C-alpha positions, 0 to 999 in steps of 0.5 A: 739263365738270361742275367748268367748270359749277359756280357757284363757279367763277372762271373764269367769263365773265360775258358769257356767256348761259348760267347760270354766266355769268348767275351770274357777271354778277349777282356782278359787277354786284353787285360794281359797286355796291360800289364805287360806292357807296364812291365816290358814284357810282351804278353804271351810272356805274362803268366798270370796266378794268386799273388807275388807268392805263388808267383815266386813259387812257380819260377823257383820250384818250377825252374829247378825241377823243370831242370832236374827233370831234363837232367840239367843244373838244378841247383839255386843260388839265392840270398838269406835277405829274401821274402818267405816264397823264395826261402820256403821254396828253397827248403823243398828244394833240399828236401828233394835232394837240389843243391841250395846256396846262399851268396854272401851278404853284408851287415847293412843288407848289401849283395854284390855283383862279383860275389854272385858271380864268385858264388857261381864259379865256386857252385858249378851245379847251379842252375838257377839265380833268385834274388829280389829287386827290393827287400821286403824288410829292408827297403833295399834296392838292388842293381838286378841288371849287374848281377845278370850280367855278373852271373853270366859272364861265369855261367851264360845259361844260367836262369836269372830270377828276380822278386820284383813284388816289393820294387814295382810302383815304387822304382821302375821294373823292365823285364826286358832291360833288365835281361832277366829270365823271370820276374815275380809281381803281385797287384795289391804292392801297386794299389791293385786288388789282392790275391792276384799276380804274375810270373813274367818269364821268357816264353821258352822257358821250362816250367813245371807247373805247381800243381794239376788240373787244367790247361788254363796259362798255357799249362803253367797255372792250371786254374779257371783265372780269376777274371775280376781281379786280372781287371783290378791289376790291369787298372793298376798297373796302368797306374804305375806311372803316377806312383813313380811320380809320386815316389819322391814326396813318399821317399821325402816322407820317409827320410823325415820319420828316418831323421826323426826316429834317429832323433829319438835315440838315447843312449839308454835306448838306442834306435837304429835304422837297418838296412842300405841308406844310399840303394832303397826303394824309398818307402819304408824304414826299419827300426830296431828300438833297443829294450822293446818288444817290436810286437808290443810296440806295434800293439801300442801304436795300433792303439794309438790309430797308426798301423806298423807291422814287425816284418813282412805281413805274410809273417803274421802270427811269427813268434821267431825273430826275422830271418832278415834281421839274423842274416844281417847278423844281430842277435835274436834279441835285436831281430825281436825288437824291429819294427817296419813303417811302411808308406805309400803316396796316400800318406802326408806329412802331418803323419809322419810327424804324429808318429814321431811325437807318439812314438816316445811315450810308447817306447817308455811304455814298452820298455818299462813292460819288457824290463818287468818281464825280465828283458827282451825275450829272444 
């Protein structure tokens, strides 16, 4: 039994009242303080959970359901560009009879603050706005404080949530400075372990828990806390300043990749880079390869030791066209022809040059296969 009671045993339960549990609780709260400090929040404003997907669901479902329970305005305003964690939560709300509205986006995925204000003026039943700080496929960066200001001018008490999973570690994220009511983050996007994240929110924000089972996280997120993962989360949060320092170098690599891809474009087989050129987090390129099925490009690059994706990693196994690309007004054939390249501080210039050298023969093979197969399939 002594081994089970060692103070360094990571199997200690932070909710237990014995000494090992108390030590685990102290470690967990120290980690919470580090995470909060990295996000411009207070420790009591951090609810720990399993990752960005759960944090988004807790914000969208939790707030809207709490608003509905007290007969308040429970309608949701979001965008068609959001991560599936938000959009699927929105569908669940709609199934339950809650009004779900969508703000207008333009052909490169920009969202204007005045469009947010116009939507709130048009639909007075909206009580919650959920818009991401950075898009998970396009890499677009959004000015969340401007959304908050525009929304509050029309509806002062509207609850503002932002999914900052893709933004944190690439651009400064400041919960208090942004003026939002809730903000979602995930550890693995800043170099921490997968399977842990947080919803940062006002202490007085009413949230209906997604499930029952315990009083952990002040009753907002039942279940024994993943103490080891949370320690890794805190360590990664402490390293965010270094990631931000590396961001310009990552952006330079991203720009070289983007420019190199565009230089490979031919009239017979166009290559288009999607998204906002000016407002971007600087680590992704979403490219459309005309006449080439995106999954075939991905598989051929994988054989070359180059890891890319055809969209969000949360969409593994999906055969439907990218909802983000469709929302920009592209047809299904174009949405099936996209590949996402993601870069980080560990990438180097020679890797970009290898991608650009490998791509032409890969695209030629894929184009021939696509034509033999009857063209790019929707």
